[in-house]
C-alpha positions in Angstrom: 59.1 108.3 106.6 59.8 105.9 108.8 61.0 107.9 111.2 62.0 111.9 111.9 65.7 112.5 111.3 67.8 115.6 111.6 69.3 114.5 108.3 73.0 115.2 108.4 76.3 113.0 108.3 77.3 113.9 112.1 73.6 112.0 112.8 75.2 109.2 110.8 78.0 109.1 113.1 76.6 109.2 115.8 74.4 105.9 114.8 77.8 104.4 113.8 79.2 104.9 117.7 76.0 103.1 118.6 76.4 100.3 116.2 77.1 97.2 118.1 78.8 95.7 115.2 81.0 98.9 114.4 84.0 96.8 115.2 83.9 94.3 113.0 84.5 96.5 109.8 88.1 96.3 110.3 88.0 92.6 109.9 87.6 93.4 106.3 89.1 94.9 103.0 87.7 97.8 102.4 89.7 100.0 99.4 89.3 103.8 101.1 87.9 106.3 98.9 85.4 103.2 97.9 81.6 102.8 99.5 80.7 98.9 98.8 77.1 98.4 98.9 77.2 95.3 96.7 77.8 92.7 99.6 74.3 91.0 98.0 75.9 90.0 95.1 79.5 89.5 96.5 80.7 90.1 100.4 84.7 91.2 100.5 87.2 89.5 101.6 87.9 90.0 105.5 91.3 89.1 107.0 89.8 85.7 108.9 89.0 84.2 105.1 92.3 85.3 104.4 94.3 83.7 106.4 91.8 81.1 106.0 92.7 80.2 102.3 96.5 80.8 103.3 96.2 78.0 105.9 94.0 75.1 102.9 97.3 75.9 101.0 99.4 75.2 103.4 97.8 72.1 104.2 97.9 71.0 100.5 101.8 71.7 100.8 102.3 69.9 103.9 100.2 67.0 103.9 99.4 66.4 100.2 97.1 63.9 99.6 97.5 63.4 103.5 95.3 66.5 103.8 92.1 64.1 103.3 92.6 63.2 107.0 95.5 65.2 108.6 96.1 68.5 109.7 93.9 71.4 111.9 90.8 71.1 108.9 90.9 67.4 107.1 89.1 67.4 104.1 87.4 64.6 103.8 84.6 65.9 106.1 84.8 69.3 104.8 80.9 69.6 103.1 80.0 68.2 107.0 81.8 70.3 109.0 81.3 73.8 106.9 77.5 72.8 106.9 77.7 72.3 110.6 78.7 75.8 110.9 75.6 77.4 109.3 73.1 75.3 110.8 72.4 78.0 113.2 72.3 80.7 110.5 69.2 79.1 109.3 67.4 77.2 112.0 68.8 73.6 111.2 70.4 70.6 112.6 74.0 70.2 112.0 73.2 67.4 109.9 70.7 68.7 107.9 73.4 71.3 105.9 75.8 70.3 104.1 78.5 72.4 101.7 78.4 71.4 98.3 78.4 72.3 94.6 77.0 75.8 93.8 73.0 77.0 94.5 71.3 75.6 90.5 73.4 72.6 90.5 72.3 72.0 94.5 68.6 72.7 93.4 69.0 70.0 90.6 70.3 68.0 92.9 67.1 68.6 95.3 64.7 68.7 92.8 65.3 65.5 91.1 64.9 63.9 94.0 61.5 66.2 95.8 60.0 66.5 92.2 57.6 63.5 92.4 55.2 63.4 89.2 52.3 61.2 89.7 49.3 61.3 87.6 47.9 64.5 87.6 49.8 66.0 90.6 52.8 66.3 88.4 53.2 70.3 88.0 55.9 72.7 89.8 54.3 75.7 91.5 56.9 79.0 91.4 57.0 82.8 91.1 57.8 85.2 87.9 60.2 87.0 90.4 61.8 83.9 91.0 65.6 84.0 90.1 66.2 83.2 86.6 68.6 80.2 87.0 66.5 78.8 89.3 63.4 78.5 86.6 65.7 77.2 84.0 66.5 74.5 86.2 62.7 73.9 87.0 61.9 74.1 83.5 64.6 71.5 82.6 63.6 69.2 85.5 60.2 69.2 84.3 61.4 68.4 81.0 63.6 65.5 81.9 60.2 64.0 83.1 58.9 63.8 79.6 56.5 66.8 80.6 56.1 70.1 78.9 57.3 73.3 81.1 55.2 75.3 79.1 51.8 73.4 81.0 53.4 71.9 84.1 55.7 75.3 85.3 52.8 76.9 87.1 53.9 80.5 87.5 52.7 83.4 90.1 52.6 86.4 88.9 53.6 89.4 90.6 51.0 91.7 91.1 53.2 95.1 90.1 56.3 93.5 88.8 58.1 93.8 92.0 56.0 92.4 95.0 54.3 88.7 94.8 52.0 88.1 97.1 51.9 85.1 99.9 47.9 84.8 99.7 48.1 84.4 95.7 51.0 81.6 96.0 48.3 79.7 98.6 45.3 80.4 96.5 48.0 78.5 93.3 48.8 75.4 95.7 45.7 73.5 93.5 45.7 69.3 93.9 48.0 69.1 90.4 50.8 70.7 92.0 53.8 68.3 93.1 56.6 70.7 94.3 56.9 73.9 94.9 59.9 76.3 94.9 60.5 79.6 95.8 63.6 82.4 96.5 63.1 83.2 100.1 64.6 86.9 99.4 63.6 88.4 96.0 66.9 88.9 94.3 66.0 92.2 92.4 63.1 93.9 94.8 64.3 92.1 98.4 60.7 91.4 99.3 61.5 88.7 102.0 58.8 85.4 101.9 56.6 84.1 104.9 58.7 81.0 104.7 56.8 79.5 107.5 53.7 80.1 106.1 54.0 79.1 102.8 56.3 75.6 103.7 52.1 75.4 106.2 50.0 75.7 103.5 51.9 73.6 101.0 52.1 70.6 103.3 48.3 70.9 104.1 47.5 70.6 100.3 50.4 67.2 100.2 52.5 69.9 98.6 56.7 69.7 99.1 58.4 72.8 99.1 61.5 74.1 98.6 63.7 77.2 98.7 66.5 79.1 97.6 68.1 81.8 100.2 70.9 83.0 98.5 69.7 86.5 99.0 68.7 85.0 103.1 71.3 83.0 104.0 73.8 85.5 106.4 71.5 88.7 107.2 67.6 86.9 107.9 67.4 84.5 110.7 65.9 81.0 109.7 64.0 78.2 111.3 63.8 76.0 108.8 63.6 72.4 110.5 61.2 73.9 112.7 59.2 75.3 109.9 59.3 71.9 108.2 61.0 72.9 105.2 61.6 70.2 102.9 64.6 71.4 100.7 66.7 74.6 100.3 69.7 75.5 98.9 72.3 78.9 99.1 75.5 80.5 98.3 78.0 81.6 100.3 79.6 84.8 98.6 76.8 86.7 99.3 76.3 87.6 103.0 78.5 84.7 104.5 81.6 86.5 102.5 83.2 82.9 100.8 84.4 84.4 97.6 83.9 84.1 94.7 82.3 81.1 93.0 82.6 79.7 96.6 80.9 76.2 97.3 77.3 76.2 98.1 75.2 74.7 100.7 72.0 73.0 101.3 69.6 71.7 103.5 67.7 68.4 103.9 65.0 68.0 106.7 65.9 65.3 108.7 62.5 63.3 107.9 64.1 62.9 104.5 67.2 61.5 106.0 66.9 57.7 104.2 65.4 58.8 100.6 67.8 57.9 97.8 69.1 61.0 96.4 67.9 60.6 92.3 71.5 62.7 91.6 73.9 60.1 93.5 77.5 60.4 93.7 80.5 58.9 95.6 80.8 62.2 97.8 77.5 61.5 98.9 77.8 57.6 100.1 78.0 56.8 103.7 81.9 58.1 104.7 82.9 55.3 107.3 82.4 53.0 103.8 83.0 55.9 101.3 86.2 53.8 100.3 85.0 50.3 99.9 84.2 51.1 96.1 80.9 49.4 96.0 79.2 49.5 92.7 75.9 49.8 95.2 75.3 53.5 96.3 74.4 53.3 99.9 73.7 56.9 100.9 74.7 59.0 103.8 72.3 59.3 106.6 72.3 63.2 106.4 72.2 65.9 103.9 75.7 64.7 102.9 73.7 61.9 101.0 72.7 64.7 98.3 77.1 65.9 97.7 77.9 64.3 94.3 80.9 64.9 93.8 84.5 65.9 95.4 84.5 69.1 97.1 86.5 71.9 95.8 88.8 72.8 98.7 90.3 75.7 97.9 86.5 77.1 96.9 85.3 76.7 100.2 88.4 77.2 102.4 87.7 80.7 103.2 84.3 79.8 105.0 86.3 78.6 107.7 87.3 82.1 108.4 84.4 84.2 106.9 81.3 81.7 108.8 83.7 82.0 112.2 82.8 86.5 111.6 79.1 85.7 111.1 79.0 83.3 114.5 81.0 86.0 117.0 78.4 88.9 115.2 75.3 86.6 115.5 72.9 86.4 113.1 70.1 88.1 114.8 72.2 91.0 116.0 72.9 91.1 112.5 69.2 90.9 111.1 68.9 93.9 113.7 71.9 95.9 112.6 70.4 95.0 108.8 66.9 96.6 109.4 67.9 99.8 111.2 70.5 100.3 108.3 67.9 99.6 105.3 65.3 101.6 107.4 67.9 104.7 107.3 68.8 104.2 104.0 64.7 103.8 102.8 64.4 107.5 105.1 67.6 108.9 103.1 65.8 108.1 99.6 62.6 109.4 100.9 64.2 112.6 101.7 66.9 113.0 99.3 65.7 111.4 96.0 62.0 110.9 95.7 61.5 115.1 94.0 63.8 113.8 91.7 62.3 110.8 90.2 63.7 107.8 92.3 61.2 105.6 94.2 61.8 102.3 96.5 60.8 98.7 95.1 61.2 97.1 99.0 58.9 96.3 100.8 58.8 99.5 104.0 57.5 96.5 106.9 60.8 95.5 108.0 59.5 92.0 108.5 58.9 91.7 104.7 62.3 92.5 103.5 65.9 91.3 103.3 69.2 93.1 103.5 68.8 94.9 100.3 67.1 97.8 99.0 65.7 98.4 95.4 66.0 101.8 94.6 64.0 102.5 91.1 65.0 105.2 88.3 64.2 105.3 84.7 67.7 106.5 84.5 68.7 102.9 86.9 71.9 101.5 84.4 72.8 105.1 83.8 72.8 106.1 87.5 74.9 102.6 88.4 77.3 103.4 85.8 78.1 107.4 87.1 78.1 105.7 90.8 81.1 103.6 90.3 82.8 106.3 88.7 82.2 107.8 91.6 83.5 105.5 94.1 79.7 103.8 95.2 79.9 100.4 93.9 75.8 99.1 94.2 74.8 97.0 90.9 71.8 97.1 88.6 68.9 94.6 87.5 66.8 95.3 84.3 64.7 97.2 84.2 65.5 100.0 86.5 66.6 99.2 89.4 69.7 100.0 91.1 70.5 97.6 94.6 71.8 99.6 97.3 72.7 96.4 100.2 74.3 98.2 103.8 75.9 95.2 105.2 75.7 94.9 109.1 79.8 93.9 109.5 80.9 96.9 107.6 78.4 99.1 106.1 78.6 102.6 108.5 75.6 105.1 108.1 78.4 106.8 107.2 78.6 105.2 104.3 75.0 105.3 103.6 74.8 108.9 104.2 77.6 109.7 101.5 76.1 107.1 99.1 72.8 108.9 98.8 74.7 112.6 98.5 76.8 111.1 95.4 73.5 109.8 94.3 71.7 113.0 94.4 74.9 115.3 93.3 74.5 113.2 90.2 70.7 112.9 89.9 70.4 116.6 90.3 73.0 118.0 88.4 72.5 115.4 85.6 76.2 114.4 85.7 74.7 110.7 85.2 73.9 111.6 81.7 77.0 111.0 80.5 77.2 107.3 81.1 75.1 105.0 78.6 71.8 103.8 80.1 72.4 99.8 79.7 73.8 97.6 82.0 77.5 96.2 82.0 78.5 92.6 81.0 78.1 92.2 85.0 75.7 94.6 85.8 
Protein backbone atom coordinates (compact mmCIF):
# COMPACT_ATOMS: atom_id res chain seq x y z
CA UNK A 1 0.00 0.00 0.00
CA UNK A 2 1.18 3.51 -0.75
CA UNK A 3 -0.17 5.03 2.50
CA UNK A 4 -2.21 4.02 5.56
CA UNK A 5 -5.90 4.84 5.09
CA UNK A 6 -9.00 4.42 7.24
CA UNK A 7 -10.87 3.03 4.19
CA UNK A 8 -14.34 4.38 4.67
CA UNK A 9 -16.76 6.30 2.51
CA UNK A 10 -16.72 9.06 5.12
CA UNK A 11 -12.99 9.41 4.58
CA UNK A 12 -13.57 9.65 0.82
CA UNK A 13 -16.06 12.47 1.36
CA UNK A 14 -13.57 14.27 3.60
CA UNK A 15 -11.02 14.05 0.81
CA UNK A 16 -13.55 15.48 -1.63
CA UNK A 17 -14.09 18.51 0.58
CA UNK A 18 -10.37 19.26 0.37
CA UNK A 19 -10.17 18.79 -3.42
CA UNK A 20 -9.22 22.14 -5.01
CA UNK A 21 -11.07 21.18 -8.22
CA UNK A 22 -14.30 19.97 -6.62
CA UNK A 23 -16.37 22.83 -8.07
CA UNK A 24 -15.60 21.84 -11.67
CA UNK A 25 -17.73 18.71 -11.43
CA UNK A 26 -20.88 20.84 -11.72
CA UNK A 27 -19.70 22.05 -15.12
CA UNK A 28 -20.24 18.59 -16.65
CA UNK A 29 -23.31 16.61 -17.67
CA UNK A 30 -22.96 13.52 -15.47
CA UNK A 31 -25.78 11.00 -15.24
CA UNK A 32 -27.28 10.47 -11.77
CA UNK A 33 -26.74 6.93 -10.57
CA UNK A 34 -23.75 6.39 -12.88
CA UNK A 35 -20.08 6.47 -11.94
CA UNK A 36 -18.13 7.47 -15.04
CA UNK A 37 -14.61 6.00 -15.07
CA UNK A 38 -13.99 6.13 -18.82
CA UNK A 39 -12.72 9.67 -19.37
CA UNK A 40 -9.48 8.20 -20.71
CA UNK A 41 -11.55 6.96 -23.66
CA UNK A 42 -14.16 9.72 -24.05
CA UNK A 43 -14.64 12.72 -21.81
CA UNK A 44 -18.21 13.75 -20.92
CA UNK A 45 -19.97 16.81 -22.29
CA UNK A 46 -19.49 19.99 -20.31
CA UNK A 47 -21.94 22.88 -20.18
CA UNK A 48 -19.15 25.07 -21.58
CA UNK A 49 -18.63 22.76 -24.56
CA UNK A 50 -22.37 22.55 -25.18
CA UNK A 51 -22.61 26.34 -25.31
CA UNK A 52 -19.64 26.49 -27.68
CA UNK A 53 -21.26 23.98 -30.04
CA UNK A 54 -24.49 25.98 -30.08
CA UNK A 55 -22.50 29.16 -30.71
CA UNK A 56 -20.82 27.55 -33.73
CA UNK A 57 -24.18 26.50 -35.14
CA UNK A 58 -25.51 30.02 -34.55
CA UNK A 59 -22.51 31.51 -36.35
CA UNK A 60 -23.21 29.29 -39.35
CA UNK A 61 -26.87 30.24 -39.18
CA UNK A 62 -26.13 33.96 -38.91
CA UNK A 63 -23.10 34.47 -41.12
CA UNK A 64 -23.26 31.67 -43.67
CA UNK A 65 -20.03 31.65 -45.64
CA UNK A 66 -19.11 34.90 -43.94
CA UNK A 67 -18.37 32.85 -40.85
CA UNK A 68 -14.91 32.15 -42.21
CA UNK A 69 -13.86 35.70 -41.36
CA UNK A 70 -16.76 37.15 -39.36
CA UNK A 71 -18.22 36.63 -35.92
CA UNK A 72 -16.65 36.07 -32.52
CA UNK A 73 -14.67 33.00 -33.63
CA UNK A 74 -13.90 33.19 -37.37
CA UNK A 75 -13.37 29.73 -38.81
CA UNK A 76 -10.45 30.58 -41.08
CA UNK A 77 -8.01 30.68 -38.15
CA UNK A 78 -9.74 27.91 -36.19
CA UNK A 79 -6.84 25.45 -36.20
CA UNK A 80 -4.27 28.02 -35.15
CA UNK A 81 -6.49 29.59 -32.47
CA UNK A 82 -7.39 26.28 -30.83
CA UNK A 83 -3.81 25.11 -31.17
CA UNK A 84 -2.54 28.15 -29.30
CA UNK A 85 -5.02 27.39 -26.51
CA UNK A 86 -3.39 23.98 -26.04
CA UNK A 87 0.21 25.18 -26.19
CA UNK A 88 0.59 25.61 -22.43
CA UNK A 89 -0.81 22.12 -21.82
CA UNK A 90 2.01 20.50 -23.79
CA UNK A 91 4.75 23.05 -23.13
CA UNK A 92 4.87 24.49 -26.62
CA UNK A 93 5.01 27.90 -28.24
CA UNK A 94 1.60 28.95 -29.62
CA UNK A 95 2.70 28.59 -33.24
CA UNK A 96 4.00 25.04 -32.63
CA UNK A 97 0.51 23.58 -32.13
CA UNK A 98 -2.42 23.37 -34.53
CA UNK A 99 -5.78 21.63 -34.31
CA UNK A 100 -6.33 19.49 -37.38
CA UNK A 101 -7.11 15.99 -38.61
CA UNK A 102 -7.15 13.04 -36.25
CA UNK A 103 -4.39 11.24 -34.38
CA UNK A 104 -3.66 8.67 -37.08
CA UNK A 105 -4.02 11.13 -39.97
CA UNK A 106 -1.67 13.49 -38.15
CA UNK A 107 0.76 10.64 -37.55
CA UNK A 108 0.90 10.08 -41.30
CA UNK A 109 1.41 13.80 -41.94
CA UNK A 110 4.28 13.95 -39.45
CA UNK A 111 5.98 10.62 -40.11
CA UNK A 112 5.88 11.12 -43.88
CA UNK A 113 7.85 14.32 -43.30
CA UNK A 114 10.29 13.35 -40.56
CA UNK A 115 10.98 9.73 -41.47
CA UNK A 116 13.82 10.17 -43.94
CA UNK A 117 15.38 6.79 -44.75
CA UNK A 118 18.78 7.10 -46.35
CA UNK A 119 21.31 4.37 -46.95
CA UNK A 120 21.66 2.06 -43.97
CA UNK A 121 19.71 4.46 -41.73
CA UNK A 122 16.24 3.47 -42.86
CA UNK A 123 14.41 1.90 -39.91
CA UNK A 124 11.74 3.15 -37.50
CA UNK A 125 11.88 2.33 -33.79
CA UNK A 126 8.71 1.68 -31.78
CA UNK A 127 7.58 -0.64 -28.97
CA UNK A 128 5.18 -3.55 -28.71
CA UNK A 129 2.84 -1.67 -26.36
CA UNK A 130 2.28 1.16 -28.82
CA UNK A 131 -1.31 1.86 -29.82
CA UNK A 132 -2.14 -0.47 -32.74
CA UNK A 133 -3.23 2.30 -35.09
CA UNK A 134 0.17 3.94 -34.66
CA UNK A 135 1.88 0.69 -35.61
CA UNK A 136 -0.37 0.36 -38.66
CA UNK A 137 0.63 3.86 -39.71
CA UNK A 138 4.34 3.29 -39.17
CA UNK A 139 4.26 0.06 -41.17
CA UNK A 140 2.44 1.72 -44.04
CA UNK A 141 4.92 4.61 -44.10
CA UNK A 142 7.79 2.15 -44.37
CA UNK A 143 6.01 0.28 -47.16
CA UNK A 144 5.34 3.53 -49.02
CA UNK A 145 9.11 4.09 -49.16
CA UNK A 146 9.56 0.69 -50.77
CA UNK A 147 10.94 -1.00 -47.65
CA UNK A 148 9.76 -4.04 -45.74
CA UNK A 149 7.92 -3.33 -42.45
CA UNK A 150 8.82 -6.82 -41.24
CA UNK A 151 12.48 -5.83 -41.10
CA UNK A 152 12.45 -2.04 -40.97
CA UNK A 153 10.04 -1.51 -38.09
CA UNK A 154 12.14 -2.34 -35.04
CA UNK A 155 9.92 -3.27 -32.10
CA UNK A 156 11.20 -3.00 -28.53
CA UNK A 157 9.48 -5.73 -26.48
CA UNK A 158 7.97 -5.29 -23.06
CA UNK A 159 9.56 -7.52 -20.44
CA UNK A 160 6.23 -8.34 -18.79
CA UNK A 161 3.55 -7.47 -21.36
CA UNK A 162 2.78 -4.21 -19.57
CA UNK A 163 5.82 -1.99 -19.13
CA UNK A 164 8.47 -1.03 -21.67
CA UNK A 165 11.75 -0.03 -20.06
CA UNK A 166 13.39 3.16 -21.34
CA UNK A 167 16.77 1.42 -21.03
CA UNK A 168 15.62 -1.19 -23.55
CA UNK A 169 14.46 1.52 -25.95
CA UNK A 170 17.74 3.40 -25.72
CA UNK A 171 19.71 0.19 -26.22
CA UNK A 172 17.79 -0.28 -29.49
CA UNK A 173 18.70 3.18 -30.83
CA UNK A 174 21.25 1.80 -33.27
CA UNK A 175 22.82 3.61 -36.21
CA UNK A 176 20.29 2.14 -38.64
CA UNK A 177 17.34 3.92 -36.95
CA UNK A 178 16.10 6.98 -38.85
CA UNK A 179 13.03 7.80 -36.77
CA UNK A 180 11.43 6.78 -33.47
CA UNK A 181 7.79 6.96 -32.39
CA UNK A 182 6.26 6.18 -29.00
CA UNK A 183 3.09 6.79 -27.00
CA UNK A 184 3.75 9.10 -24.06
CA UNK A 185 1.34 7.04 -21.96
CA UNK A 186 0.70 3.36 -22.67
CA UNK A 187 -2.96 3.05 -23.63
CA UNK A 188 -3.35 -0.22 -21.75
CA UNK A 189 -1.06 -0.17 -18.69
CA UNK A 190 -0.97 3.59 -18.14
CA UNK A 191 2.85 3.72 -18.07
CA UNK A 192 4.25 7.23 -18.63
CA UNK A 193 7.48 7.45 -20.60
CA UNK A 194 10.31 9.83 -19.74
CA UNK A 195 9.92 11.89 -22.90
CA UNK A 196 12.80 14.20 -22.10
CA UNK A 197 15.25 11.33 -21.67
CA UNK A 198 14.14 9.45 -24.78
CA UNK A 199 14.34 12.62 -26.87
CA UNK A 200 17.80 13.48 -25.58
CA UNK A 201 19.12 9.98 -26.24
CA UNK A 202 17.56 9.81 -29.71
CA UNK A 203 19.03 13.15 -30.77
CA UNK A 204 22.46 12.15 -29.44
CA UNK A 205 22.33 9.34 -32.00
CA UNK A 206 21.03 11.43 -34.89
CA UNK A 207 17.47 10.07 -34.63
CA UNK A 208 14.36 12.24 -34.98
CA UNK A 209 11.62 11.33 -32.51
CA UNK A 210 7.88 11.85 -32.18
CA UNK A 211 5.19 10.99 -29.65
CA UNK A 212 1.51 10.13 -29.47
CA UNK A 213 0.07 12.12 -26.54
CA UNK A 214 -3.47 10.75 -26.79
CA UNK A 215 -3.42 9.46 -23.21
CA UNK A 216 -1.42 12.30 -21.70
CA UNK A 217 -2.65 15.57 -23.23
CA UNK A 218 -4.83 17.30 -20.66
CA UNK A 219 -3.78 15.15 -17.70
CA UNK A 220 0.04 15.19 -17.73
CA UNK A 221 2.02 18.43 -18.18
CA UNK A 222 4.63 18.32 -20.93
CA UNK A 223 7.48 20.59 -22.04
CA UNK A 224 7.74 19.56 -25.66
CA UNK A 225 9.60 22.65 -26.84
CA UNK A 226 12.18 22.66 -24.06
CA UNK A 227 12.72 18.92 -24.36
CA UNK A 228 13.32 19.30 -28.08
CA UNK A 229 10.68 16.82 -29.23
CA UNK A 230 10.51 16.89 -33.02
CA UNK A 231 6.82 16.17 -33.48
CA UNK A 232 3.75 14.93 -31.64
CA UNK A 233 0.04 14.40 -32.10
CA UNK A 234 -2.94 13.71 -29.87
CA UNK A 235 -6.70 13.44 -29.82
CA UNK A 236 -8.88 15.95 -27.99
CA UNK A 237 -11.82 13.79 -26.95
CA UNK A 238 -10.29 12.10 -23.90
CA UNK A 239 -9.00 14.36 -21.12
CA UNK A 240 -9.66 17.48 -23.21
CA UNK A 241 -13.37 16.63 -23.46
CA UNK A 242 -13.80 17.80 -27.05
CA UNK A 243 -16.51 15.27 -27.93
CA UNK A 244 -16.62 11.99 -29.91
CA UNK A 245 -14.41 12.19 -32.96
CA UNK A 246 -13.29 15.72 -32.14
CA UNK A 247 -10.58 17.19 -34.34
CA UNK A 248 -7.06 16.21 -33.27
CA UNK A 249 -3.96 18.31 -32.68
CA UNK A 250 -0.31 18.19 -33.64
CA UNK A 251 2.97 19.75 -32.55
CA UNK A 252 6.02 20.54 -34.66
CA UNK A 253 9.11 22.06 -33.05
CA UNK A 254 10.01 25.53 -34.29
CA UNK A 255 13.38 24.37 -35.59
CA UNK A 256 11.50 22.44 -38.29
CA UNK A 257 9.54 25.46 -39.52
CA UNK A 258 10.38 25.96 -43.16
CA UNK A 259 10.40 22.22 -43.80
CA UNK A 260 7.95 21.38 -46.57
CA UNK A 261 5.39 18.83 -45.32
CA UNK A 262 5.49 15.61 -47.29
CA UNK A 263 1.68 15.60 -47.40
CA UNK A 264 0.82 19.09 -48.57
CA UNK A 265 -2.69 20.50 -48.73
CA UNK A 266 -4.23 23.89 -49.20
CA UNK A 267 -5.00 24.45 -45.53
CA UNK A 268 -1.29 24.27 -44.78
CA UNK A 269 -0.57 27.13 -47.16
CA UNK A 270 0.66 30.50 -45.84
CA UNK A 271 -2.58 32.01 -44.51
CA UNK A 272 -2.09 35.48 -45.99
CA UNK A 273 -1.81 34.02 -49.50
CA UNK A 274 -3.94 30.89 -49.28
CA UNK A 275 -6.68 32.22 -51.53
CA UNK A 276 -4.24 33.35 -54.20
CA UNK A 277 -4.82 29.78 -55.41
CA UNK A 278 -1.28 29.37 -56.67
CA UNK A 279 -0.50 25.93 -58.12
CA UNK A 280 2.79 25.96 -56.19
CA UNK A 281 2.66 25.16 -52.48
CA UNK A 282 4.06 27.72 -50.04
CA UNK A 283 3.96 26.32 -46.51
CA UNK A 284 2.89 28.32 -43.49
CA UNK A 285 5.83 29.12 -41.21
CA UNK A 286 4.26 27.34 -38.25
CA UNK A 287 2.84 23.97 -37.29
CA UNK A 288 -0.11 25.07 -39.41
CA UNK A 289 1.87 23.93 -42.45
CA UNK A 290 0.98 20.33 -41.53
CA UNK A 291 -2.75 20.95 -41.98
CA UNK A 292 -4.00 19.25 -45.10
CA UNK A 293 -7.68 19.89 -45.73
CA UNK A 294 -10.41 22.24 -44.55
CA UNK A 295 -11.07 21.78 -40.82
CA UNK A 296 -14.33 20.47 -39.41
CA UNK A 297 -15.70 23.59 -37.77
CA UNK A 298 -18.48 21.78 -35.94
CA UNK A 299 -16.13 18.90 -35.07
CA UNK A 300 -13.84 21.32 -33.25
CA UNK A 301 -16.46 23.66 -31.81
CA UNK A 302 -16.72 22.02 -28.38
CA UNK A 303 -13.03 22.67 -27.75
CA UNK A 304 -13.66 26.39 -27.34
CA UNK A 305 -15.58 25.53 -24.18
CA UNK A 306 -13.76 22.45 -22.95
CA UNK A 307 -10.30 23.99 -23.26
CA UNK A 308 -11.46 26.99 -21.26
CA UNK A 309 -12.28 24.66 -18.36
CA UNK A 310 -8.88 22.98 -18.54
CA UNK A 311 -7.10 26.34 -18.65
CA UNK A 312 -9.11 27.61 -15.70
CA UNK A 313 -8.28 24.56 -13.62
CA UNK A 314 -4.59 24.59 -14.62
CA UNK A 315 -2.68 21.58 -15.90
CA UNK A 316 -0.38 21.38 -12.86
CA UNK A 317 -3.33 21.27 -10.44
CA UNK A 318 -5.07 18.74 -12.68
CA UNK A 319 -1.97 16.54 -12.55
CA UNK A 320 -1.72 16.78 -8.76
CA UNK A 321 -5.38 15.88 -8.24
CA UNK A 322 -5.18 13.10 -10.84
CA UNK A 323 -2.22 11.51 -9.07
CA UNK A 324 -4.00 11.74 -5.73
CA UNK A 325 -7.10 10.05 -7.17
CA UNK A 326 -5.18 7.28 -8.94
CA UNK A 327 -3.06 6.72 -5.84
CA UNK A 328 -6.22 6.37 -3.77
CA UNK A 329 -7.61 3.94 -6.33
CA UNK A 330 -4.46 1.80 -6.14
CA UNK A 331 -4.69 1.74 -2.34
CA UNK A 332 -8.30 0.59 -2.48
CA UNK A 333 -7.53 -2.16 -4.99
CA UNK A 334 -4.72 -3.40 -2.74
CA UNK A 335 -6.93 -3.35 0.34
CA UNK A 336 -10.23 -4.59 -1.06
CA UNK A 337 -9.48 -6.63 -4.17
CA UNK A 338 -6.04 -8.23 -3.97
CA UNK A 339 -7.42 -11.33 -2.23
CA UNK A 340 -9.97 -11.75 -5.02
CA UNK A 341 -7.43 -12.19 -7.81
CA UNK A 342 -7.03 -8.55 -8.84
CA UNK A 343 -3.70 -6.85 -9.49
CA UNK A 344 -2.44 -3.48 -10.68
CA UNK A 345 -0.78 -3.38 -14.10
CA UNK A 346 0.16 0.31 -13.86
CA UNK A 347 3.46 1.58 -12.44
CA UNK A 348 3.01 2.56 -8.80
CA UNK A 349 5.60 5.31 -9.02
CA UNK A 350 3.56 8.50 -9.63
CA UNK A 351 6.24 9.82 -11.98
CA UNK A 352 5.75 6.78 -14.23
CA UNK A 353 1.97 6.73 -14.64
CA UNK A 354 -0.59 8.75 -16.56
CA UNK A 355 -4.25 9.32 -15.72
CA UNK A 356 -5.72 5.82 -15.72
CA UNK A 357 -5.14 2.63 -13.75
CA UNK A 358 -5.04 -0.84 -15.29
CA UNK A 359 -6.84 -3.29 -13.00
CA UNK A 360 -6.11 -6.85 -14.12
CA UNK A 361 -8.21 -9.95 -13.54
CA UNK A 362 -8.69 -13.17 -15.56
CA UNK A 363 -12.39 -12.29 -15.89
CA UNK A 364 -11.66 -8.72 -17.00
CA UNK A 365 -14.11 -8.61 -19.91
CA UNK A 366 -16.87 -10.21 -17.84
CA UNK A 367 -16.27 -7.80 -14.96
CA UNK A 368 -16.37 -4.78 -17.27
CA UNK A 369 -19.77 -5.88 -18.55
CA UNK A 370 -21.03 -6.48 -15.02
CA UNK A 371 -19.78 -3.10 -13.83
CA UNK A 372 -21.67 -1.31 -16.57
CA UNK A 373 -24.83 -3.20 -15.65
CA UNK A 374 -24.36 -1.89 -12.10
CA UNK A 375 -23.88 1.73 -13.18
CA UNK A 376 -20.07 1.89 -13.18
CA UNK A 377 -18.57 2.76 -16.58
CA UNK A 378 -14.97 1.59 -17.11
CA UNK A 379 -13.61 0.06 -20.27
CA UNK A 380 -11.85 -3.18 -21.12
CA UNK A 381 -8.66 -3.83 -23.06
CA UNK A 382 -7.58 -7.37 -23.97
CA UNK A 383 -6.51 -9.65 -22.59
CA UNK A 384 -7.49 -8.98 -18.96
CA UNK A 385 -7.38 -5.23 -18.25
CA UNK A 386 -10.24 -3.15 -16.86
CA UNK A 387 -9.25 0.50 -17.12
CA UNK A 388 -10.41 2.96 -14.47
CA UNK A 389 -9.77 6.66 -15.04
CA UNK A 390 -10.73 8.95 -12.16
CA UNK A 391 -10.53 12.33 -13.90
CA UNK A 392 -9.55 15.34 -11.82
CA UNK A 393 -12.19 17.67 -13.25
CA UNK A 394 -15.25 15.59 -12.39
CA UNK A 395 -14.47 12.36 -10.50
CA UNK A 396 -14.81 12.34 -6.71
CA UNK A 397 -13.06 10.20 -4.13
CA UNK A 398 -16.53 8.94 -3.24
CA UNK A 399 -16.93 7.82 -6.86
CA UNK A 400 -13.70 5.84 -6.58
CA UNK A 401 -14.78 4.30 -3.27
CA UNK A 402 -18.21 3.35 -4.62
CA UNK A 403 -16.80 1.89 -7.85
CA UNK A 404 -14.36 -0.34 -5.98
CA UNK A 405 -17.13 -1.45 -3.63
CA UNK A 406 -19.24 -2.49 -6.62
CA UNK A 407 -16.28 -4.35 -8.08
CA UNK A 408 -15.66 -6.07 -4.74
CA UNK A 409 -19.29 -7.11 -4.49
CA UNK A 410 -19.34 -8.52 -8.01
CA UNK A 411 -16.16 -10.54 -7.55
CA UNK A 412 -16.87 -11.75 -4.01
CA UNK A 413 -20.40 -12.94 -4.81
CA UNK A 414 -19.65 -14.25 -8.30
CA UNK A 415 -22.43 -12.08 -9.72
CA UNK A 416 -20.19 -11.22 -12.68
CA UNK A 417 -20.17 -14.84 -13.84
CA UNK A 418 -23.55 -14.45 -15.52
CA UNK A 419 -21.88 -12.21 -18.13
CA UNK A 420 -19.81 -13.41 -21.08
CA UNK A 421 -16.06 -13.06 -20.70
CA UNK A 422 -15.75 -11.39 -24.08
CA UNK A 423 -15.34 -7.76 -25.02
CA UNK A 424 -18.16 -5.78 -26.58
CA UNK A 425 -18.03 -4.29 -30.08
CA UNK A 426 -16.58 -1.18 -28.45
CA UNK A 427 -14.79 -2.65 -25.45
